[in-house]
C-alpha positions in Angstrom: 111.4 82.1 102.2 108.4 83.3 100.2 108.1 86.7 98.6 107.6 89.4 101.3 107.4 93.2 101.5 107.1 95.7 104.3 105.2 98.9 104.9 106.5 101.9 106.8 105.2 105.4 107.6 107.5 108.4 106.8 109.7 109.4 109.8 109.3 113.0 110.7 112.0 113.6 113.4 115.7 112.8 113.6 114.9 110.2 116.3 112.2 108.6 114.1 114.6 108.5 111.2 117.2 106.7 113.3 114.6 104.2 114.4 113.5 103.8 110.8 117.1 103.1 109.6 117.6 100.5 112.3 114.3 98.8 111.5 115.1 98.7 107.8 118.6 97.4 108.3 117.3 94.5 110.4 114.5 93.6 108.0 116.7 93.9 104.9 118.2 90.5 105.8 114.9 88.9 104.7 115.4 90.2 101.1 112.1 92.0 100.7 110.7 92.5 97.2 110.0 96.2 98.1 109.3 98.5 101.1 106.3 100.7 100.8 105.9 104.2 102.4 102.5 105.6 103.4 101.1 108.9 102.3 100.3 111.5 104.9 96.7 112.9 104.9 96.2 116.5 104.0 99.7 117.3 102.9 101.2 116.8 106.4 103.8 114.4 105.1 103.6 115.2 101.5 107.3 115.8 101.1 108.3 113.1 103.6 106.9 110.3 101.5 109.2 111.1 98.5 112.1 111.8 100.8 111.6 108.4 102.6 111.4 106.6 99.2 114.6 108.3 98.2 116.3 107.3 101.5 115.3 103.6 101.0 117.0 103.8 97.6 120.1 105.9 98.4 120.9 104.7 101.9 119.6 101.1 101.9 119.7 100.1 98.2 116.1 98.9 98.4 113.1 99.5 96.2 111.0 102.2 97.9 107.4 102.2 96.8 105.3 105.3 97.5 101.7 105.2 98.5 99.7 107.8 96.5 96.2 108.9 97.6 93.8 111.0 95.6 91.8 112.6 98.4 92.4 116.3 98.9 94.8 116.6 95.9 94.3 118.2 92.5 95.1 116.4 89.3 98.1 118.6 88.8 99.5 117.9 92.3 99.1 114.1 91.6 100.8 114.5 88.2 103.7 116.4 89.7 104.2 113.7 92.4 104.1 111.0 89.7 106.8 112.8 87.7 108.9 113.1 90.8 108.6 109.4 91.6 109.5 108.5 88.1 112.6 110.8 88.3 113.5 109.0 91.6 113.5 105.7 89.7 110.3 104.3 91.1 108.6 101.6 89.1 105.9 100.7 91.6 103.0 102.7 93.1 100.4 101.8 95.7 97.3 103.8 94.5 94.7 104.5 97.2 91.7 106.7 97.6 92.7 107.7 101.1 90.6 109.3 103.9 89.6 112.9 104.0 91.3 114.5 107.0 89.0 115.9 109.6 88.2 119.5 109.0 89.0 119.3 105.3 85.9 120.0 103.1 87.4 119.4 99.7 87.8 115.9 98.5 90.1 116.7 95.5 89.7 116.3 91.7 89.6 112.5 91.9 87.0 110.7 94.1 87.9 107.1 93.7 91.1 105.0 93.5 89.9 103.6 90.1 90.2 107.2 88.8 93.7 107.5 90.2 94.8 104.2 88.6 93.3 105.4 85.3 95.2 108.7 85.5 98.5 106.9 86.2 98.0 104.6 83.2 97.0 107.5 80.9 100.0 109.6 81.9 102.7 106.8 82.3 101.5 103.8 80.3 102.9 100.6 81.8 105.9 102.3 83.5 104.4 101.7 87.0 103.4 98.4 88.6 100.2 99.6 90.4 99.0 98.0 93.6 95.6 98.8 95.0 93.8 98.0 98.2 91.4 95.0 98.8 89.2 94.2 101.7 88.6 90.5 102.6 86.2 91.6 105.4 84.6 94.3 103.3 85.4 98.0 103.3 83.7 99.7 106.3 82.0 102.3 104.0 80.8 99.7 101.4 77.1 99.0 101.5 77.7 95.3 101.1 80.3 92.7 100.0 79.1 92.6 96.4 79.4 96.4 96.0 82.9 96.2 97.5 83.9 93.5 95.0 82.6 95.7 92.2 84.7 98.6 93.4 87.7 96.3 93.4 87.0 95.1 89.9 86.7 98.8 88.7 90.2 99.4 90.0 91.6 96.3 88.2 89.8 97.3 85.0 91.3 100.8 85.2 94.8 99.2 85.1 95.8 97.8 88.6 98.6 95.2 88.4 97.8 93.6 91.8 96.3 94.2 95.2 97.4 94.2 98.9 94.6 93.5 101.4 93.6 95.2 104.6 95.0 93.1 107.5 92.8 90.3 109.0 93.2 87.4 111.4 90.7 85.0 109.7 92.3 83.1 106.8 89.0 81.9 105.5 87.9 85.5 104.9 90.9 85.9 102.6 90.4 82.6 100.7 86.7 83.4 100.2 87.5 86.9 99.0 90.0 85.6 96.4 87.5 82.9 95.2 84.8 85.5 94.8 87.2 87.9 93.0 88.2 85.1 90.6 84.5 84.3 89.8 84.1 88.0 88.9 87.0 87.7 86.4 89.6 89.4 88.6 92.9 87.6 88.0 95.6 89.9 89.4 97.7 88.7 92.4 96.0 89.4 95.7 98.6 89.7 98.5 97.5 89.4 102.1 98.4 92.3 104.4 99.8 91.0 107.7 99.6 93.1 110.9 101.9 91.7 113.6 100.4 92.4 117.1 102.5 95.0 119.0 100.2 97.0 121.2 96.9 95.2 121.6 94.8 98.1 122.9 96.0 100.2 119.9 95.2 97.3 117.5 91.6 97.1 118.9 91.1 100.8 118.2 92.6 100.4 114.7 90.5 97.4 113.9 87.2 99.2 115.0 88.1 102.1 112.7 89.0 100.1 109.6 86.6 97.2 109.8 89.1 94.4 110.5 87.7 91.8 112.8 89.7 90.4 115.7 88.4 86.9 116.4 86.8 86.4 119.8 89.2 83.6 120.8 92.2 85.9 120.2 90.6 88.8 122.1 89.8 86.6 125.1 93.3 85.1 125.2 94.9 88.5 124.9 92.8 90.0 127.7 93.5 86.9 129.9 97.2 87.6 129.9 96.7 90.9 131.7 100.1 92.7 132.1 102.2 89.7 131.2 104.1 91.3 128.3 106.3 88.2 127.5 103.2 86.0 127.3 101.4 88.5 125.1 104.3 88.8 122.7 104.8 85.1 122.4 101.1 84.4 121.8 100.8 87.3 119.3 103.8 86.0 117.3 102.4 82.4 117.3 99.0 83.5 116.1 100.3 85.7 113.3 102.9 83.1 112.2 100.2 80.4 112.1 98.0 82.7 109.9 101.0 83.3 107.5 101.7 79.6 107.2 98.0 78.8 106.4 97.9 81.6 103.8 101.0 80.5 102.1 99.9 76.8 102.1 96.6 77.9 100.6 98.3 79.7 97.7 98.8 83.3 98.8 101.3 84.8 96.3 103.3 86.8 98.9 103.0 88.5 102.3 103.0 92.2 103.0 103.8 93.2 106.6 102.5 96.4 108.2 105.4 97.2 110.4 104.3 100.5 112.1 108.0 101.2 111.9 108.6 98.6 114.7 111.0 95.7 114.2 110.5 93.3 117.1 106.9 92.2 116.4 107.7 91.6 112.7 110.9 89.7 113.5 109.1 87.5 116.0 106.8 86.3 113.2 109.5 86.0 110.5 111.8 83.9 112.7 109.0 81.4 113.1 108.4 81.3 109.3 112.1 80.6 108.4 
């Protein structure tokens, strides 16, 4: 099996924590390199991200990697979180700009992920392996693809160790993005982010919001299945597993799965890859 990692969001209730533990236990068998934990916008899950990272370490003996966003936070709040993560034994961070929650006017002391990466390097040297985001199909707020690549390069020059991409279903978009990044002198590993298909209606909404394109042929096939849940699940697993195989054959250094804290859609793909 190639190098893999998984992303979770912090569970908030006892029921969610129980589901989280069950999912982690089942995915642990695939010997992930790490499990990352997303960061709640506007402080809603501020304490839950560190707690979940700690839980991954203490209960599951896994490397928990916190996401850290700079939007809405002061320098001092970010410094305090970094100190806390270092105390917890973290050696990796996923550094992101993040989105400003609706109704929040203040963007925080840092405006770009590159500034966050620079702050982490200034405060902690090479202690943290820093992952940043990359967008094979272009960030929805970027004026064009070249501007988006320049933003990516700025994050790498600030000290990023590697990147994890937004999910996509078109392998060519990833290969072209990596090729363009290499031409710009960006040589860090660029790991494709993989989104198994669980709820197709929800995926369509997600994709419209974050600029990920669902190829027309996938969309047409999914709609044609109607309410046939078994056919949808089988087709979804086949599509994502085929994408993973093509990415690995083309030189992708690892795969990072966005789990949405669900185990079955991820397992359906992994079982095909074994």
